[in-house]
N, CA, C, O and the ligand as a Tripos MOL2 file, in Angstrom:
@<TRIPOS>MOLECULE
protein
  261   259    66     0     0
PROTEIN
NO_CHARGES

@<TRIPOS>ATOM
      1 N         158.9400   24.9730    0.9970 N.3       1 MET1
      2 CA        159.8560   25.0490    2.1550 C.3       1 MET1
      3 C         159.0330   25.0140    3.4380 C.2       1 MET1
      4 O         157.9970   25.6670    3.5650 O.2       1 MET1
      5 N         159.5350   24.2300    4.3720 N.am      2 LYS2
      6 CA        158.9250   24.2070    5.7080 C.3       2 LYS2
      7 C         159.9790   24.7030    6.6810 C.2       2 LYS2
      8 O         161.1670   24.4080    6.5530 O.2       2 LYS2
      9 N         159.5030   25.4710    7.6660 N.am      3 TYR3
     10 CA        160.4470   26.0260    8.6190 C.3       3 TYR3
     11 C         159.8220   26.1410    9.9800 C.2       3 TYR3
     12 O         158.6030   26.2370   10.1230 O.2       3 TYR3
     13 N         160.6930   26.1310   11.0000 N.am      4 CYS4
     14 CA        160.2370   26.1980   12.3840 C.3       4 CYS4
     15 C         160.1460   27.6340   12.8300 C.2       4 CYS4
     16 O         161.0200   28.4480   12.5330 O.2       4 CYS4
     17 N         159.0450   27.9510   13.5690 N.am      5 LEU5
     18 CA        158.8880   29.3160   14.0790 C.3       5 LEU5
     19 C         159.7030   29.5420   15.3390 C.2       5 LEU5
     20 O         159.8210   30.6760   15.8020 O.2       5 LEU5
     21 N         160.2630   28.4860   15.8990 N.am      6 HIS6
     22 CA        160.9080   28.5930   17.2240 C.3       6 HIS6
     23 C         162.4090   28.3940   17.1700 C.2       6 HIS6
     24 O         163.1150   28.8920   18.0470 O.2       6 HIS6
     25 N         162.9110   27.7070   16.2030 N.am      7 CYS7
     26 CA        164.3610   27.5300   16.0640 C.3       7 CYS7
     27 C         164.7140   27.5880   14.5850 C.2       7 CYS7
     28 O         163.8680   27.9150   13.7530 O.2       7 CYS7
     29 N         165.9330   27.2770   14.2660 N.am      8 ASP8
     30 CA        166.3620   27.4490   12.8610 C.3       8 ASP8
     31 C         166.1540   26.2110   12.0240 C.2       8 ASP8
     32 O         166.7410   26.1090   10.9470 O.2       8 ASP8
     33 N         165.3470   25.2650   12.4650 N.am      9 TRP9
     34 CA        165.0590   24.0750   11.7060 C.3       9 TRP9
     35 C         164.2970   24.4450   10.4160 C.2       9 TRP9
     36 O         163.3800   25.2660   10.4320 O.2       9 TRP9
     37 N         164.6840   23.8440    9.3570 N.am     10 HIS10
     38 CA        163.9230   24.0470    8.1140 C.3      10 HIS10
     39 C         164.2640   22.9530    7.1480 C.2      10 HIS10
     40 O         165.2980   22.2990    7.2840 O.2      10 HIS10
     41 N         163.3990   22.7380    6.1570 N.am     11 THR11
     42 CA        163.7240   21.8190    5.0920 C.3      11 THR11
     43 C         163.1290   22.3630    3.8260 C.2      11 THR11
     44 O         162.0670   22.9850    3.8310 O.2      11 THR11
     45 N         163.8150   22.1230    2.7560 N.am     12 SER12
     46 CA        163.3390   22.6280    1.4620 C.3      12 SER12
     47 C         163.6630   21.6000    0.3840 C.2      12 SER12
     48 O         164.3390   20.6020    0.6320 O.2      12 SER12
     49 N         163.1770   21.8640   -0.7800 N.am     13 ALA13
     50 CA        163.4040   20.9410   -1.9020 C.3      13 ALA13
     51 C         164.8960   20.7820   -2.1940 C.2      13 ALA13
     52 O         165.3270   19.7710   -2.7500 O.2      13 ALA13
     53 N         165.6590   21.7710   -1.8200 N.am     14 THR14
     54 CA        167.1110   21.6940   -1.9860 C.3      14 THR14
     55 C         167.7170   20.6340   -1.0630 C.2      14 THR14
     56 O         168.6250   19.8850   -1.4230 O.2      14 THR14
     57 N         167.1480   20.6190    0.1690 N.am     15 ASP15
     58 CA        167.6480   19.6670    1.1670 C.3      15 ASP15
     59 C         167.0850   18.2810    0.9350 C.2      15 ASP15
     60 O         167.7850   17.2770    1.0710 O.2      15 ASP15
     61 N         165.7990   18.2390    0.5820 N.am     16 GLU16
     62 CA        165.0960   16.9560    0.5010 C.3      16 GLU16
     63 C         164.0920   17.0160   -0.6490 C.2      16 GLU16
     64 O         163.0650   17.6850   -0.5350 O.2      16 GLU16
     65 N         164.3740   16.3320   -1.7420 N.am     17 PRO17
     66 CA        163.5140   16.4420   -2.9570 C.3      17 PRO17
     67 C         162.0890   15.9170   -2.7280 C.2      17 PRO17
     68 O         161.1600   16.3570   -3.4050 O.2      17 PRO17
     69 N         161.9060   14.9940   -1.7950 N.am     18 SER18
     70 CA        160.6030   14.4180   -1.6010 C.3      18 SER18
     71 C         159.7180   15.2280   -0.7000 C.2      18 SER18
     72 O         160.0300   15.4020    0.4780 O.2      18 SER18
     73 N         158.5830   15.7460   -1.2370 N.am     19 ALA19
     74 CA        157.6640   16.5060   -0.4240 C.3      19 ALA19
     75 C         157.1080   15.6810    0.7150 C.2      19 ALA19
     76 O         156.8770   16.1810    1.8160 O.2      19 ALA19
     77 N         156.8950   14.3960    0.4270 N.am     20 ARG20
     78 CA        156.3750   13.5140    1.4600 C.3      20 ARG20
     79 C         157.3760   13.3880    2.6100 C.2      20 ARG20
     80 O         156.9870   13.3980    3.7780 O.2      20 ARG20
     81 N         158.6360   13.2710    2.2850 N.am     21 THR21
     82 CA        159.6860   13.1620    3.3120 C.3      21 THR21
     83 C         159.8070   14.4650    4.0870 C.2      21 THR21
     84 O         160.0170   14.4660    5.3000 O.2      21 THR21
     85 N         159.6680   15.5980    3.3530 N.am     22 ARG22
     86 CA        159.7280   16.9110    4.0500 C.3      22 ARG22
     87 C         158.5980   17.0380    5.0370 C.2      22 ARG22
     88 O         158.8050   17.5110    6.1540 O.2      22 ARG22
     89 N         157.3830   16.6180    4.6440 N.am     23 SER23
     90 CA        156.2490   16.6870    5.5460 C.3      23 SER23
     91 C         156.4870   15.7870    6.7650 C.2      23 SER23
     92 O         156.1830   16.1610    7.8980 O.2      23 SER23
     93 N         157.0160   14.6370    6.5180 N.am     24 ARG24
     94 CA        157.2950   13.6990    7.6130 C.3      24 ARG24
     95 C         158.3110   14.3030    8.5760 C.2      24 ARG24
     96 O         158.1550   14.2100    9.7940 O.2      24 ARG24
     97 N         159.3460   14.9190    8.0280 N.am     25 ALA25
     98 CA        160.3970   15.5230    8.8430 C.3      25 ALA25
     99 C         159.8170   16.6520    9.6900 C.2      25 ALA25
    100 O         160.1770   16.8170   10.8560 O.2      25 ALA25
    101 N         158.9160   17.4270    9.0890 N.am     26 ALA26
    102 CA        158.3270   18.5180    9.7940 C.3      26 ALA26
    103 C         157.4620   18.0190   10.9500 C.2      26 ALA26
    104 O         157.4920   18.5880   12.0410 O.2      26 ALA26
    105 N         156.7070   16.9780   10.7150 N.am     27 ILE27
    106 CA        155.8930   16.3820   11.7520 C.3      27 ILE27
    107 C         156.7750   15.8330   12.8610 C.2      27 ILE27
    108 O         156.4980   16.0260   14.0450 O.2      27 ILE27
    109 N         157.8290   15.1540   12.4690 N.am     28 ASP28
    110 CA        158.7590   14.5940   13.4660 C.3      28 ASP28
    111 C         159.3500   15.7280   14.3310 C.2      28 ASP28
    112 O         159.4690   15.5810   15.5470 O.2      28 ASP28
    113 N         159.7070   16.8260   13.7180 N.am     29 HIS29
    114 CA        160.2730   17.9510   14.4790 C.3      29 HIS29
    115 C         159.2530   18.4880   15.4490 C.2      29 HIS29
    116 O         159.5830   18.7860   16.5970 O.2      29 HIS29
    117 N         158.0040   18.6180   15.0020 N.am     30 HIS30
    118 CA        156.9470   19.0980   15.8750 C.3      30 HIS30
    119 C         156.7220   18.1450   17.0400 C.2      30 HIS30
    120 O         156.5920   18.5810   18.1840 O.2      30 HIS30
    121 N         156.6750   16.8620   16.7580 N.am     31 VAL31
    122 CA        156.4240   15.8740   17.7970 C.3      31 VAL31
    123 C         157.5530   15.8480   18.8290 C.2      31 VAL31
    124 O         157.3290   15.7420   20.0350 O.2      31 VAL31
    125 N         158.7750   15.9490   18.2990 N.am     32 GLU32
    126 CA        159.9440   15.8500   19.1860 C.3      32 GLU32
    127 C         160.1360   17.0890   20.0550 C.2      32 GLU32
    128 O         160.5790   16.9870   21.1990 O.2      32 GLU32
    129 N         159.8030   18.2610   19.5100 N.am     33 THR33
    130 CA        160.1270   19.5240   20.1830 C.3      33 THR33
    131 C         158.9220   20.2940   20.6330 C.2      33 THR33
    132 O         159.0360   21.1340   21.5260 O.2      33 THR33
    133 N         157.7480   20.0420   20.0420 N.am     34 GLY34
    134 CA        156.5710   20.8370   20.3170 C.3      34 GLY34
    135 C         156.5970   22.1560   19.5840 C.2      34 GLY34
    136 O         155.7230   22.9990   19.7880 O.2      34 GLY34
    137 N         157.5720   22.3450   18.7450 N.am     35 HIS35
    138 CA        157.6870   23.5820   17.9540 C.3      35 HIS35
    139 C         156.6360   23.6350   16.8670 C.2      35 HIS35
    140 O         156.1160   22.6110   16.4230 O.2      35 HIS35
    141 N         156.3370   24.8530   16.4490 N.am     36 THR36
    142 CA        155.3680   25.0830   15.3890 C.3      36 THR36
    143 C         156.0760   25.1670   14.0490 C.2      36 THR36
    144 O         157.0090   25.9520   13.8820 O.2      36 THR36
    145 N         155.6430   24.3720   13.1070 N.am     37 ILE37
    146 CA        156.2150   24.4060   11.7740 C.3      37 ILE37
    147 C         155.2960   25.1730   10.8610 C.2      37 ILE37
    148 O         154.0880   24.9370   10.8220 O.2      37 ILE37
    149 N         155.8880   26.1020   10.1200 N.am     38 ASP38
    150 CA        155.1150   26.8020    9.1120 C.3      38 ASP38
    151 C         155.7050   26.4170    7.7580 C.2      38 ASP38
    152 O         156.8260   25.9170    7.6660 O.2      38 ASP38
    153 N         154.9340   26.6590    6.7340 N.am     39 SER39
    154 CA        155.4300   26.2690    5.4160 C.3      39 SER39
    155 C         155.0660   27.2730    4.3670 C.2      39 SER39
    156 O         154.0940   28.0160    4.5030 O.2      39 SER39
    157 N         155.8270   27.2910    3.3520 N.am     40 SER40
    158 CA        155.5520   28.1790    2.2400 C.3      40 SER40
    159 C         156.0070   27.4640    0.9660 C.2      40 SER40
    160 O         157.1070   26.9140    0.9070 O.2      40 SER40
    161 N         155.1770   27.4810   -0.0090 N.am     41 ASP41
    162 CA        155.5230   26.8740   -1.2980 C.3      41 ASP41
    163 C         156.0720   27.9180   -2.2370 C.2      41 ASP41
    164 O         156.3230   27.6350   -3.4080 O.2      41 ASP41
    165 N         156.2630   29.1240   -1.7350 N.am     42 GLY42
    166 CA        156.7900   30.1790   -2.5780 C.3      42 GLY42
    167 C         158.2230   29.9180   -2.9860 C.2      42 GLY42
    168 O         158.9200   29.1110   -2.3710 O.2      42 GLY42
    169 N         158.6510   30.5980   -4.0150 N.am     43 VAL43
    170 CA        160.0150   30.4260   -4.5030 C.3      43 VAL43
    171 C         161.0060   31.0750   -3.5490 C.2      43 VAL43
    172 O         162.0780   30.5290   -3.2870 O.2      43 VAL43
    173 N         160.6390   32.2510   -3.0280 N.am     44 VAL44
    174 CA        161.5210   32.9760   -2.1330 C.3      44 VAL44
    175 C         161.2800   32.4830   -0.7140 C.2      44 VAL44
    176 O         160.1420   32.4890   -0.2430 O.2      44 VAL44
    177 N         162.3260   32.0600   -0.0340 N.am     45 PRO45
    178 CA        162.1580   31.6040    1.3570 C.3      45 PRO45
    179 C         161.5990   32.7350    2.2320 C.2      45 PRO45
    180 O         162.0310   33.8810    2.1080 O.2      45 PRO45
    181 N         160.6630   32.4250    3.0960 N.am     46 PRO46
    182 CA        160.1170   33.4550    3.9460 C.3      46 PRO46
    183 C         161.1470   33.9870    4.9210 C.2      46 PRO46
    184 O         162.0210   33.2530    5.3820 O.2      46 PRO46
    185 N         161.0400   35.2390    5.2230 N.am     47 ARG47
    186 CA        161.9980   35.8100    6.1770 C.3      47 ARG47
    187 C         161.2030   36.3990    7.3110 C.2      47 ARG47
    188 O         160.1650   37.0310    7.1140 O.2      47 ARG47
    189 N         161.7220   36.1750    8.5200 N.am     48 LEU48
    190 CA        161.0430   36.7080    9.6860 C.3      48 LEU48
    191 C         161.2580   38.2300    9.7250 C.2      48 LEU48
    192 O         162.3900   38.7050    9.6240 O.2      48 LEU48
    193 N         160.1740   38.9770    9.8700 N.am     49 PRO49
    194 CA        160.3350   40.4210   10.0090 C.3      49 PRO49
    195 C         160.9400   40.7650   11.3430 C.2      49 PRO49
    196 O         160.9500   39.9470   12.2630 O.2      49 PRO49
    197 N         161.4410   41.9640   11.4470 N.am     50 ASP50
    198 CA        162.0840   42.4030   12.6960 C.3      50 ASP50
    199 C         161.0700   42.8580   13.7230 C.2      50 ASP50
    200 O         161.0780   44.0040   14.1700 O.2      50 ASP50
    201 N         160.1990   41.9340   14.0840 N.am     51 VAL51
    202 CA        159.1970   42.2070   15.1060 C.3      51 VAL51
    203 C         159.2370   41.0450   16.0960 C.2      51 VAL51
    204 O         159.7140   39.9620   15.7580 O.2      51 VAL51
    205 N         158.7350   41.2620   17.3310 N.am     52 PRO52
    206 CA        158.7130   40.1710   18.2940 C.3      52 PRO52
    207 C         157.9520   38.9790   17.7470 C.2      52 PRO52
    208 O         156.9760   39.1400   17.0140 O.2      52 PRO52
    209 N         158.3940   37.7940   18.1000 N.am     53 THR53
    210 CA        157.8090   36.5540   17.6030 C.3      53 THR53
    211 C         156.3060   36.4980   17.8880 C.2      53 THR53
    212 O         155.5240   36.0160   17.0690 O.2      53 THR53
    213 N         155.9210   36.9940   19.0560 N.am     54 GLU54
    214 CA        154.4960   36.8890   19.3990 C.3      54 GLU54
    215 C         153.6190   37.6110   18.4120 C.2      54 GLU54
    216 O         152.5400   37.1370   18.0570 O.2      54 GLU54
    217 N         154.0920   38.7790   17.9650 N.am     55 ILE55
    218 CA        153.3020   39.5630   17.0000 C.3      55 ILE55
    219 C         153.2410   38.8360   15.6770 C.2      55 ILE55
    220 O         152.1920   38.7760   15.0360 O.2      55 ILE55
    221 N         154.3940   38.2730   15.2620 N.am     56 PHE56
    222 CA        154.4270   37.5730   13.9860 C.3      56 PHE56
    223 C         153.4950   36.3720   14.0170 C.2      56 PHE56
    224 O         152.7740   36.1290   13.0500 O.2      56 PHE56
    225 N         153.4960   35.6220   15.0980 N.am     57 VAL57
    226 CA        152.6150   34.4470   15.1740 C.3      57 VAL57
    227 C         151.1580   34.8920   15.1640 C.2      57 VAL57
    228 O         150.3200   34.2700   14.5130 O.2      57 VAL57
    229 N         150.8620   35.9520   15.8740 N.am     58 ASP58
    230 CA        149.4670   36.4440   15.8870 C.3      58 ASP58
    231 C         148.9890   36.7820   14.4850 C.2      58 ASP58
    232 O         147.8350   36.5540   14.1220 O.2      58 ASP58
    233 N         149.9010   37.3250   13.7210 N.am     59 ASP59
    234 CA        149.5340   37.6920   12.3320 C.3      59 ASP59
    235 C         149.2010   36.4720   11.4900 C.2      59 ASP59
    236 O         148.4570   36.5640   10.5130 O.2      59 ASP59
    237 N         149.7550   35.3300   11.8740 N.am     60 LEU60
    238 CA        149.5400   34.1240   11.0690 C.3      60 LEU60
    239 C         148.2470   33.3900   11.4320 C.2      60 LEU60
    240 O         147.7540   32.5700   10.6580 O.2      60 LEU60
    241 N         147.7040   33.6890   12.6080 N.am     61 ILE61
    242 CA        146.5370   33.0280   13.0660 C.3      61 ILE61
    243 C         145.3030   33.7770   12.6190 C.2      61 ILE61
    244 O         145.0830   34.9140   13.0370 O.2      61 ILE61
    245 N         144.4870   33.1540   11.7680 N.am     62 PRO62
    246 CA        143.2910   33.8810   11.3040 C.3      62 PRO62
    247 C         142.3210   34.1400   12.4720 C.2      62 PRO62
    248 O         142.1350   33.3020   13.3550 O.2      62 PRO62
    249 N         141.7300   35.3020   12.4350 N.am     63 SER63
    250 CA        140.7580   35.6310   13.4470 C.3      63 SER63
    251 C         139.4860   34.7980   13.2430 C.2      63 SER63
    252 O         139.0490   34.5890   12.1110 O.2      63 SER63
    253 N         138.9090   34.3320   14.3310 N.am     64 SER64
    254 CA        137.7300   33.4800   14.2130 C.3      64 SER64
    255 C         136.4380   34.2650   14.1770 C.2      64 SER64
    256 O         135.3580   33.6960   14.0160 O.2      64 SER64
    257 N         136.5500   35.5700   14.3270 N.am     65 ASP65
    258 CA        135.3020   36.3410   14.3280 C.3      65 ASP65
    259 C         135.2830   37.4200   13.2480 C.2      65 ASP65
    260 O         134.3000   38.1510   13.1220 O.2      65 ASP65
    261 ZN        162.1400   23.9220   16.0920 Zn       66 ZN66
@<TRIPOS>BOND
     1     1     2 1
     2     2     3 1
     3     3     4 2
     4     3     5 am
     5     5     6 1
     6     6     7 1
     7     7     8 2
     8     7     9 am
     9     9    10 1
    10    10    11 1
    11    11    12 2
    12    11    13 am
    13    13    14 1
    14    14    15 1
    15    15    16 2
    16    15    17 am
    17    17    18 1
    18    18    19 1
    19    19    20 2
    20    19    21 am
    21    21    22 1
    22    22    23 1
    23    23    24 2
    24    23    25 am
    25    25    26 1
    26    26    27 1
    27    27    28 2
    28    27    29 am
    29    29    30 1
    30    30    31 1
    31    31    32 2
    32    31    33 am
    33    33    34 1
    34    34    35 1
    35    35    36 2
    36    35    37 am
    37    37    38 1
    38    38    39 1
    39    39    40 2
    40    39    41 am
    41    41    42 1
    42    42    43 1
    43    43    44 2
    44    43    45 am
    45    45    46 1
    46    46    47 1
    47    47    48 2
    48    47    49 am
    49    49    50 1
    50    50    51 1
    51    51    52 2
    52    51    53 am
    53    53    54 1
    54    54    55 1
    55    55    56 2
    56    55    57 am
    57    57    58 1
    58    58    59 1
    59    59    60 2
    60    59    61 am
    61    61    62 1
    62    62    63 1
    63    63    64 2
    64    63    65 am
    65    65    66 1
    66    66    67 1
    67    67    68 2
    68    67    69 am
    69    69    70 1
    70    70    71 1
    71    71    72 2
    72    71    73 am
    73    73    74 1
    74    74    75 1
    75    75    76 2
    76    75    77 am
    77    77    78 1
    78    78    79 1
    79    79    80 2
    80    79    81 am
    81    81    82 1
    82    82    83 1
    83    83    84 2
    84    83    85 am
    85    85    86 1
    86    86    87 1
    87    87    88 2
    88    87    89 am
    89    89    90 1
    90    90    91 1
    91    91    92 2
    92    91    93 am
    93    93    94 1
    94    94    95 1
    95    95    96 2
    96    95    97 am
    97    97    98 1
    98    98    99 1
    99    99   100 2
   100    99   101 am
   101   101   102 1
   102   102   103 1
   103   103   104 2
   104   103   105 am
   105   105   106 1
   106   106   107 1
   107   107   108 2
   108   107   109 am
   109   109   110 1
   110   110   111 1
   111   111   112 2
   112   111   113 am
   113   113   114 1
   114   114   115 1
   115   115   116 2
   116   115   117 am
   117   117   118 1
   118   118   119 1
   119   119   120 2
   120   119   121 am
   121   121   122 1
   122   122   123 1
   123   123   124 2
   124   123   125 am
   125   125   126 1
   126   126   127 1
   127   127   128 2
   128   127   129 am
   129   129   130 1
   130   130   131 1
   131   131   132 2
   132   131   133 am
   133   133   134 1
   134   134   135 1
   135   135   136 2
   136   135   137 am
   137   137   138 1
   138   138   139 1
   139   139   140 2
   140   139   141 am
   141   141   142 1
   142   142   143 1
   143   143   144 2
   144   143   145 am
   145   145   146 1
   146   146   147 1
   147   147   148 2
   148   147   149 am
   149   149   150 1
   150   150   151 1
   151   151   152 2
   152   151   153 am
   153   153   154 1
   154   154   155 1
   155   155   156 2
   156   155   157 am
   157   157   158 1
   158   158   159 1
   159   159   160 2
   160   159   161 am
   161   161   162 1
   162   162   163 1
   163   163   164 2
   164   163   165 am
   165   165   166 1
   166   166   167 1
   167   167   168 2
   168   167   169 am
   169   169   170 1
   170   170   171 1
   171   171   172 2
   172   171   173 am
   173   173   174 1
   174   174   175 1
   175   175   176 2
   176   175   177 am
   177   177   178 1
   178   178   179 1
   179   179   180 2
   180   179   181 am
   181   181   182 1
   182   182   183 1
   183   183   184 2
   184   183   185 am
   185   185   186 1
   186   186   187 1
   187   187   188 2
   188   187   189 am
   189   189   190 1
   190   190   191 1
   191   191   192 2
   192   191   193 am
   193   193   194 1
   194   194   195 1
   195   195   196 2
   196   195   197 am
   197   197   198 1
   198   198   199 1
   199   199   200 2
   200   199   201 am
   201   201   202 1
   202   202   203 1
   203   203   204 2
   204   203   205 am
   205   205   206 1
   206   206   207 1
   207   207   208 2
   208   207   209 am
   209   209   210 1
   210   210   211 1
   211   211   212 2
   212   211   213 am
   213   213   214 1
   214   214   215 1
   215   215   216 2
   216   215   217 am
   217   217   218 1
   218   218   219 1
   219   219   220 2
   220   219   221 am
   221   221   222 1
   222   222   223 1
   223   223   224 2
   224   223   225 am
   225   225   226 1
   226   226   227 1
   227   227   228 2
   228   227   229 am
   229   229   230 1
   230   230   231 1
   231   231   232 2
   232   231   233 am
   233   233   234 1
   234   234   235 1
   235   235   236 2
   236   235   237 am
   237   237   238 1
   238   238   239 1
   239   239   240 2
   240   239   241 am
   241   241   242 1
   242   242   243 1
   243   243   244 2
   244   243   245 am
   245   245   246 1
   246   246   247 1
   247   247   248 2
   248   247   249 am
   249   249   250 1
   250   250   251 1
   251   251   252 2
   252   251   253 am
   253   253   254 1
   254   254   255 1
   255   255   256 2
   256   255   257 am
   257   257   258 1
   258   258   259 1
   259   259   260 2
@<TRIPOS>SUBSTRUCTURE
     1 MET1         2 RESIDUE 1 A MET
     2 LYS2         6 RESIDUE 1 A LYS
     3 TYR3        10 RESIDUE 1 A TYR
     4 CYS4        14 RESIDUE 1 A CYS
     5 LEU5        18 RESIDUE 1 A LEU
     6 HIS6        22 RESIDUE 1 A HIS
     7 CYS7        26 RESIDUE 1 A CYS
     8 ASP8        30 RESIDUE 1 A ASP
     9 TRP9        34 RESIDUE 1 A TRP
    10 HIS10       38 RESIDUE 1 A HIS
    11 THR11       42 RESIDUE 1 A THR
    12 SER12       46 RESIDUE 1 A SER
    13 ALA13       50 RESIDUE 1 A ALA
    14 THR14       54 RESIDUE 1 A THR
    15 ASP15       58 RESIDUE 1 A ASP
    16 GLU16       62 RESIDUE 1 A GLU
    17 PRO17       66 RESIDUE 1 A PRO
    18 SER18       70 RESIDUE 1 A SER
    19 ALA19       74 RESIDUE 1 A ALA
    20 ARG20       78 RESIDUE 1 A ARG
    21 THR21       82 RESIDUE 1 A THR
    22 ARG22       86 RESIDUE 1 A ARG
    23 SER23       90 RESIDUE 1 A SER
    24 ARG24       94 RESIDUE 1 A ARG
    25 ALA25       98 RESIDUE 1 A ALA
    26 ALA26      102 RESIDUE 1 A ALA
    27 ILE27      106 RESIDUE 1 A ILE
    28 ASP28      110 RESIDUE 1 A ASP
    29 HIS29      114 RESIDUE 1 A HIS
    30 HIS30      118 RESIDUE 1 A HIS
    31 VAL31      122 RESIDUE 1 A VAL
    32 GLU32      126 RESIDUE 1 A GLU
    33 THR33      130 RESIDUE 1 A THR
    34 GLY34      134 RESIDUE 1 A GLY
    35 HIS35      138 RESIDUE 1 A HIS
    36 THR36      142 RESIDUE 1 A THR
    37 ILE37      146 RESIDUE 1 A ILE
    38 ASP38      150 RESIDUE 1 A ASP
    39 SER39      154 RESIDUE 1 A SER
    40 SER40      158 RESIDUE 1 A SER
    41 ASP41      162 RESIDUE 1 A ASP
    42 GLY42      166 RESIDUE 1 A GLY
    43 VAL43      170 RESIDUE 1 A VAL
    44 VAL44      174 RESIDUE 1 A VAL
    45 PRO45      178 RESIDUE 1 A PRO
    46 PRO46      182 RESIDUE 1 A PRO
    47 ARG47      186 RESIDUE 1 A ARG
    48 LEU48      190 RESIDUE 1 A LEU
    49 PRO49      194 RESIDUE 1 A PRO
    50 ASP50      198 RESIDUE 1 A ASP
    51 VAL51      202 RESIDUE 1 A VAL
    52 PRO52      206 RESIDUE 1 A PRO
    53 THR53      210 RESIDUE 1 A THR
    54 GLU54      214 RESIDUE 1 A GLU
    55 ILE55      218 RESIDUE 1 A ILE
    56 PHE56      222 RESIDUE 1 A PHE
    57 VAL57      226 RESIDUE 1 A VAL
    58 ASP58      230 RESIDUE 1 A ASP
    59 ASP59      234 RESIDUE 1 A ASP
    60 LEU60      238 RESIDUE 1 A LEU
    61 ILE61      242 RESIDUE 1 A ILE
    62 PRO62      246 RESIDUE 1 A PRO
    63 SER63      250 RESIDUE 1 A SER
    64 SER64      254 RESIDUE 1 A SER
    65 ASP65      258 RESIDUE 1 A ASP
    66 ZN66       261 GROUP 0 **** ****
């Protein structure tokens, strides 16, 4: 499953069986909107925790040091 961190855009195998098409759709959404797409291949769709978006995004970015 791929999903947008900024709006409710998402795509999954249920919506689109082709992984290649899902990747293309995610890239298109990023190009069109500048939004960040995250993805998870897990069975359970990821759920945003009840924290501010900034904190959640920071948690996803690996520290470089
Ligand atoms: Zn979006």
